[in-house]
Biopython code that builds the backbone (N, CA, C, O; Angstrom):
import numpy as np
from Bio.PDB.StructureBuilder import StructureBuilder

atoms = [
    (1, "MET", "N", (78.414, 113.856, 171.131)),
    (1, "MET", "CA", (79.174, 112.778, 170.554)),
    (1, "MET", "C", (78.641, 112.500, 169.149)),
    (1, "MET", "O", (77.430, 112.474, 168.930)),
    (2, "ALA", "N", (79.555, 112.293, 168.203)),
    (2, "ALA", "CA", (79.168, 112.062, 166.814)),
    (2, "ALA", "C", (78.673, 110.632, 166.626)),
    (2, "ALA", "O", (79.191, 109.713, 167.261)),
    (3, "PRO", "N", (77.668, 110.427, 165.756)),
    (3, "PRO", "CA", (77.177, 109.057, 165.517)),
    (3, "PRO", "C", (78.193, 108.247, 164.714)),
    (3, "PRO", "O", (78.959, 108.804, 163.928)),
    (4, "LEU", "N", (78.195, 106.959, 164.912)),
    (4, "LEU", "CA", (79.081, 106.053, 164.193)),
    (4, "LEU", "C", (78.401, 105.549, 162.930)),
    (4, "LEU", "O", (77.172, 105.525, 162.862)),
    (5, "PRO", "N", (79.187, 105.140, 161.916)),
    (5, "PRO", "CA", (78.577, 104.609, 160.687)),
    (5, "PRO", "C", (77.816, 103.316, 160.958)),
    (5, "PRO", "O", (78.275, 102.459, 161.715)),
    (6, "LYS", "N", (76.652, 103.186, 160.335)),
    (6, "LYS", "CA", (75.813, 102.013, 160.558)),
    (6, "LYS", "C", (76.163, 100.858, 159.615)),
    (6, "LYS", "O", (76.005, 99.691, 159.974)),
    (7, "HIS", "N", (76.645, 101.190, 158.395)),
    (7, "HIS", "CA", (76.940, 100.156, 157.405)),
    (7, "HIS", "C", (78.315, 100.407, 156.809)),
    (7, "HIS", "O", (78.766, 101.549, 156.726)),
    (8, "ARG", "N", (78.976, 99.336, 156.397)),
    (8, "ARG", "CA", (80.294, 99.426, 155.776)),
    (8, "ARG", "C", (80.137, 99.826, 154.311)),
    (8, "ARG", "O", (79.254, 99.322, 153.615)),
    (9, "HIS", "N", (80.995, 100.732, 153.847)),
    (9, "HIS", "CA", (81.012, 101.128, 152.441)),
    (9, "HIS", "C", (81.971, 100.216, 151.687)),
    (9, "HIS", "O", (83.085, 99.972, 152.151)),
    (10, "SER", "N", (81.555, 99.715, 150.541)),
    (10, "SER", "CA", (82.384, 98.806, 149.751)),
    (10, "SER", "C", (83.569, 99.559, 149.145)),
    (10, "SER", "O", (83.556, 100.787, 149.062)),
    (11, "THR", "N", (84.598, 98.810, 148.721)),
    (11, "THR", "CA", (85.772, 99.425, 148.106)),
    (11, "THR", "C", (85.409, 100.049, 146.759)),
    (11, "THR", "O", (86.006, 101.047, 146.355)),
    (12, "GLN", "N", (84.433, 99.464, 146.068)),
    (12, "GLN", "CA", (83.993, 100.037, 144.797)),
    (12, "GLN", "C", (83.352, 101.408, 145.026)),
    (12, "GLN", "O", (83.596, 102.347, 144.269)),
    (13, "ARG", "N", (82.549, 101.515, 146.055)),
    (13, "ARG", "CA", (81.898, 102.791, 146.364)),
    (13, "ARG", "C", (82.934, 103.832, 146.785)),
    (13, "ARG", "O", (82.824, 105.006, 146.433)),
    (14, "LYS", "N", (83.931, 103.394, 147.534)),
    (14, "LYS", "CA", (85.001, 104.295, 147.939)),
    (14, "LYS", "C", (85.792, 104.759, 146.726)),
    (14, "LYS", "O", (86.160, 105.930, 146.630)),
    (15, "GLY", "N", (86.056, 103.830, 145.787)),
    (15, "GLY", "CA", (86.797, 104.177, 144.582)),
    (15, "GLY", "C", (86.067, 105.187, 143.722)),
    (15, "GLY", "O", (86.691, 106.080, 143.150)),
    (16, "LYS", "N", (84.755, 105.060, 143.623)),
    (16, "LYS", "CA", (83.955, 106.026, 142.858)),
    (16, "LYS", "C", (84.036, 107.408, 143.479)),
    (16, "LYS", "O", (84.091, 108.410, 142.766)),
    (17, "ARG", "N", (84.044, 107.467, 144.788)),
    (17, "ARG", "CA", (84.121, 108.745, 145.486)),
    (17, "ARG", "C", (85.502, 109.374, 145.301)),
    (17, "ARG", "O", (85.619, 110.583, 145.100)),
    (18, "MET", "N", (86.543, 108.547, 145.370)),
    (18, "MET", "CA", (87.901, 109.054, 145.257)),
    (18, "MET", "C", (88.262, 109.426, 143.814)),
    (18, "MET", "O", (89.194, 110.200, 143.596)),
    (19, "LYS", "N", (87.543, 108.891, 142.834)),
    (19, "LYS", "CA", (87.824, 109.167, 141.426)),
    (19, "LYS", "C", (87.667, 110.650, 141.110)),
    (19, "LYS", "O", (88.364, 111.164, 140.235)),
    (20, "THR", "N", (86.776, 111.344, 141.795)),
    (20, "THR", "CA", (86.551, 112.754, 141.520)),
    (20, "THR", "C", (87.721, 113.604, 141.990)),
    (20, "THR", "O", (87.845, 114.749, 141.553)),
    (21, "ARG", "N", (88.580, 113.095, 142.858)),
    (21, "ARG", "CA", (89.738, 113.831, 143.350)),
    (21, "ARG", "C", (90.961, 113.641, 142.478)),
    (21, "ARG", "O", (92.022, 114.194, 142.768)),
    (22, "LEU", "N", (90.827, 112.862, 141.409)),
    (22, "LEU", "CA", (91.932, 112.576, 140.511)),
    (22, "LEU", "C", (92.340, 113.841, 139.767)),
    (22, "LEU", "O", (91.488, 114.608, 139.318)),
    (23, "ILE", "N", (93.645, 114.055, 139.641)),
    (23, "ILE", "CA", (94.150, 115.225, 138.919)),
    (23, "ILE", "C", (94.124, 114.910, 137.430)),
    (23, "ILE", "O", (94.648, 113.883, 136.999)),
    (24, "ASN", "N", (93.518, 115.789, 136.649)),
    (24, "ASN", "CA", (93.455, 115.617, 135.203)),
    (24, "ASN", "C", (94.562, 116.458, 134.564)),
    (24, "ASN", "O", (94.496, 117.687, 134.566)),
    (25, "PHE", "N", (95.581, 115.784, 134.017)),
    (25, "PHE", "CA", (96.658, 116.476, 133.347)),
    (25, "PHE", "C", (96.241, 116.764, 131.909)),
    (25, "PHE", "O", (95.537, 115.956, 131.302)),
    (26, "PRO", "N", (96.669, 117.916, 131.343)),
    (26, "PRO", "CA", (96.294, 118.223, 129.966)),
    (26, "PRO", "C", (96.976, 117.283, 128.992)),
    (26, "PRO", "O", (98.116, 116.872, 129.210)),
    (27, "LYS", "N", (96.287, 116.946, 127.925)),
    (27, "LYS", "CA", (96.849, 116.104, 126.875)),
    (27, "LYS", "C", (97.725, 116.986, 125.989)),
    (27, "LYS", "O", (97.249, 117.976, 125.434)),
    (28, "LEU", "N", (98.994, 116.634, 125.857)),
    (28, "LEU", "CA", (99.930, 117.433, 125.080)),
    (28, "LEU", "C", (100.393, 116.647, 123.857)),
    (28, "LEU", "O", (100.553, 115.427, 123.905)),
    (29, "VAL", "N", (100.603, 117.375, 122.761)),
    (29, "VAL", "CA", (101.131, 116.793, 121.528)),
    (29, "VAL", "C", (102.332, 117.630, 121.096)),
    (29, "VAL", "O", (102.474, 118.782, 121.504)),
    (30, "LYS", "N", (103.191, 117.045, 120.271)),
    (30, "LYS", "CA", (104.349, 117.772, 119.757)),
    (30, "LYS", "C", (103.938, 118.623, 118.568)),
    (30, "LYS", "O", (103.135, 118.205, 117.734)),
    (31, "CYS", "N", (104.497, 119.815, 118.505)),
    (31, "CYS", "CA", (104.277, 120.698, 117.360)),
    (31, "CYS", "C", (104.995, 120.090, 116.154)),
    (31, "CYS", "O", (106.145, 119.665, 116.264)),
    (32, "GLY", "N", (104.326, 120.049, 115.018)),
    (32, "GLY", "CA", (104.925, 119.480, 113.821)),
    (32, "GLY", "C", (106.038, 120.336, 113.241)),
    (32, "GLY", "O", (106.871, 119.846, 112.480)),
    (33, "ASN", "N", (106.053, 121.615, 113.600)),
    (33, "ASN", "CA", (107.035, 122.534, 113.031)),
    (33, "ASN", "C", (108.302, 122.623, 113.896)),
    (33, "ASN", "O", (109.414, 122.460, 113.395)),
    (34, "CYS", "N", (108.120, 122.885, 115.204)),
    (34, "CYS", "CA", (109.293, 123.110, 116.066)),
    (34, "CYS", "C", (109.530, 121.980, 117.064)),
    (34, "CYS", "O", (110.623, 121.896, 117.625)),
    (35, "GLY", "N", (108.559, 121.116, 117.306)),
    (35, "GLY", "CA", (108.746, 119.988, 118.212)),
    (35, "GLY", "C", (108.439, 120.268, 119.663)),
    (35, "GLY", "O", (108.610, 119.384, 120.503)),
    (36, "LYS", "N", (107.990, 121.474, 119.991)),
    (36, "LYS", "CA", (107.631, 121.811, 121.373)),
    (36, "LYS", "C", (106.277, 121.182, 121.715)),
    (36, "LYS", "O", (105.484, 120.877, 120.825)),
    (37, "LEU", "N", (106.022, 120.991, 123.018)),
    (37, "LEU", "CA", (104.737, 120.441, 123.449)),
    (37, "LEU", "C", (103.677, 121.536, 123.455)),
    (37, "LEU", "O", (103.940, 122.671, 123.852)),
    (38, "MET", "N", (102.474, 121.177, 123.007)),
    (38, "MET", "CA", (101.371, 122.138, 122.953)),
    (38, "MET", "C", (100.061, 121.393, 123.110)),
    (38, "MET", "O", (100.022, 120.166, 123.015)),
    (39, "LEU", "N", (98.996, 122.125, 123.349)),
    (39, "LEU", "CA", (97.660, 121.538, 123.438)),
    (39, "LEU", "C", (97.166, 121.183, 122.036)),
    (39, "LEU", "O", (97.439, 121.921, 121.089)),
    (40, "PRO", "N", (96.452, 120.078, 121.884)),
    (40, "PRO", "CA", (95.954, 119.722, 120.552)),
    (40, "PRO", "C", (94.897, 120.713, 120.068)),
    (40, "PRO", "O", (94.143, 121.267, 120.868)),
    (41, "HIS", "N", (94.847, 120.928, 118.771)),
    (41, "HIS", "CA", (93.881, 121.814, 118.103)),
    (41, "HIS", "C", (94.079, 123.274, 118.488)),
    (41, "HIS", "O", (93.144, 124.070, 118.398)),
    (42, "LYS", "N", (95.294, 123.637, 118.919)),
    (42, "LYS", "CA", (95.620, 125.029, 119.257)),
    (42, "LYS", "C", (96.883, 125.434, 118.518)),
    (42, "LYS", "O", (97.644, 124.583, 118.058)),
    (43, "LEU", "N", (97.104, 126.743, 118.407)),
    (43, "LEU", "CA", (98.335, 127.234, 117.805)),
    (43, "LEU", "C", (99.489, 127.026, 118.773)),
    (43, "LEU", "O", (99.315, 127.098, 119.990)),
    (44, "CYS", "N", (100.659, 126.768, 118.226)),
    (44, "CYS", "CA", (101.859, 126.614, 119.050)),
    (44, "CYS", "C", (102.223, 127.989, 119.607)),
    (44, "CYS", "O", (102.253, 128.971, 118.865)),
    (45, "GLY", "N", (102.495, 128.063, 120.892)),
    (45, "GLY", "CA", (102.847, 129.340, 121.518)),
    (45, "GLY", "C", (104.260, 129.773, 121.222)),
    (45, "GLY", "O", (104.608, 130.930, 121.461)),
    (46, "TYR", "N", (105.087, 128.880, 120.708)),
    (46, "TYR", "CA", (106.488, 129.202, 120.447)),
    (46, "TYR", "C", (106.699, 129.690, 119.014)),
    (46, "TYR", "O", (107.297, 130.743, 118.793)),
    (47, "CYS", "N", (106.209, 128.925, 118.051)),
    (47, "CYS", "CA", (106.457, 129.290, 116.647)),
    (47, "CYS", "C", (105.223, 129.893, 115.970)),
    (47, "CYS", "O", (105.319, 130.375, 114.842)),
    (48, "LYS", "N", (104.072, 129.873, 116.636)),
    (48, "LYS", "CA", (102.813, 130.458, 116.131)),
    (48, "LYS", "C", (102.349, 129.843, 114.815)),
    (48, "LYS", "O", (101.789, 130.527, 113.959)),
    (49, "LYS", "N", (102.596, 128.513, 114.665)),
    (49, "LYS", "CA", (102.125, 127.833, 113.461)),
    (49, "LYS", "C", (101.225, 126.696, 113.815)),
    (49, "LYS", "O", (100.728, 126.003, 112.928)),
]
sb = StructureBuilder()
sb.init_structure("model")
sb.init_model(0)
sb.init_chain("A")
sb.init_seg("    ")
for serial, (resi, resn, name, xyz) in enumerate(atoms, 1):
    if name == "N":
        sb.init_residue(resn, " ", resi, " ")
    sb.init_atom(name, np.array(xyz, "f"), 0.0, 1.0, " ", f" {name:<3s}", serial, name[0])
structure = sb.get_structure()
């Protein structure tokens, strides 16, 4: 039989644990030349500028 938890975990502690499971979406910016979305500080994959 598995042991039961001895102490209650606070909601703050639970939130810290769950924060690591958050999905990190890439930050996208519009290309100044063609207007397509691209990663910042990278060349545009569509117009190569």
